[in-house]
C-alpha angles and dihedrals in degrees: 000000000000116000129217122238122227090267091060094250123123116267105256092204093069125070131005120327118269118264117258129188114262116224112237121212122192120191107226092199133241097282092054092047091049092049091049091049093048092048093050091046091050092050090048092050091050091049091047092050090050091051092047091051092050092046093049092051091047092050094048092044095051096094094052095043091050091052098044102031118182091342086078088078098045103037117098097191126091113205108120094172090060092045095248114113139128143146101240093107099039093044092053089049090049092051093046093051091046091048092053091046095050095044090055097038099051099065092041092049095046093046093048092047092049093049093048096046101036113020112023119096116248096257094046090044093062091048093049092048090053092047093050092048091049091052089056089054096052110113116252092236089065091055090047093053091046091049094046102046103028116014099043093064092047096053098049090088091055091047091050091049093050091048092048099051103025103037088119085076107080093222092058098045117113119199115222096018124123107204092188094058110083091191095054115125117267095209091096088069098048129091091023135148088250094060093042091048093053092051091048090049090060088054097050098039095079091051093050092043094052093054095044092047092055092050093047091052090056096058108130113272092213092058091047092053091043091055091050090047090055090055101262120155121231092265090046090054091049093048095048102034115016101040097046090046093048097048092104092050092049091051093044094047091047093052091047089052090047090055090052091048092050093054100039109129120164101045092046092045092053095049109037128071105230113242118172096207133088104277111183095170109092095192096053124093114259131051141143143207136202095249094047089048090056092047092048100046106029097086095055100032123128120225091271090044090052090051089050091051090051088052090052089050089050091053091051090046091054093047090052092049092052091050093049095046091049090050093049092052091050093046092049090059093051124089097246091046092051090049090052090053 
């Protein structure tokens, strides 16, 4: 019979030893260890490249940032040789073009992804997937040429209509346009952020659609069948099962498309008419973006001008990083993102 010590605890010298958890060790095998090592090395290389790119831009931009200081963010002019330069105008133009692109691309991408994953027949589904993937691989210069020589003339009527009936919204106001004069020139509506945003939306829609489609197709089969068993229609099943499950994929795909829209260069450069002033009216001719500014001024830039362009690239790099990190944190909290983890 076990005795009690003076402290009231059982005497550990009597009886069998107390049970203790045994540490289990499972050998994952050489293939798993190699795969884990390769994956970690790949992630480390990507992180190192990102840090090197940011460090290079910061180093090359040091001269311009030292000269301009915080006014680099608030100045709308771009004349580095005269000492007056900043990204206020081009950053606003970049954000407006990206905003137009994303607002148009999101409904098209979600609708296309839903049709491919939930409604399209099997044969047509394979064809549509291939077409969407091929659209994502089309070079941006092709979209730029199409937007410049074909699409721009077709969308002027829509821009005029928006300006006529919605000019009370500051974004849709066009200075110098007379909506009541049918013979007024249409040049005030060309080369605008609106046209550039529509063209960029066609470029980012396939990327967003591909990601959303993959997430929609991974919605749990048991929950799909359970919704049908409870009497839900197909749209009811999509609304209660597929869309909530795919929220993380929709956010992640949208942010990835936003990153592409923020950095698009050639198509925007070919369509817009560069204006280095704050232009808040998306329908009016004249705009600019950070990437098109770099493409336009890099060839003729002085040493200080090159440093200023590097500073503009650094600002765009940081904005893209903030967008992607915010998207990853949101996706990680969603159900599909947690499943992917």
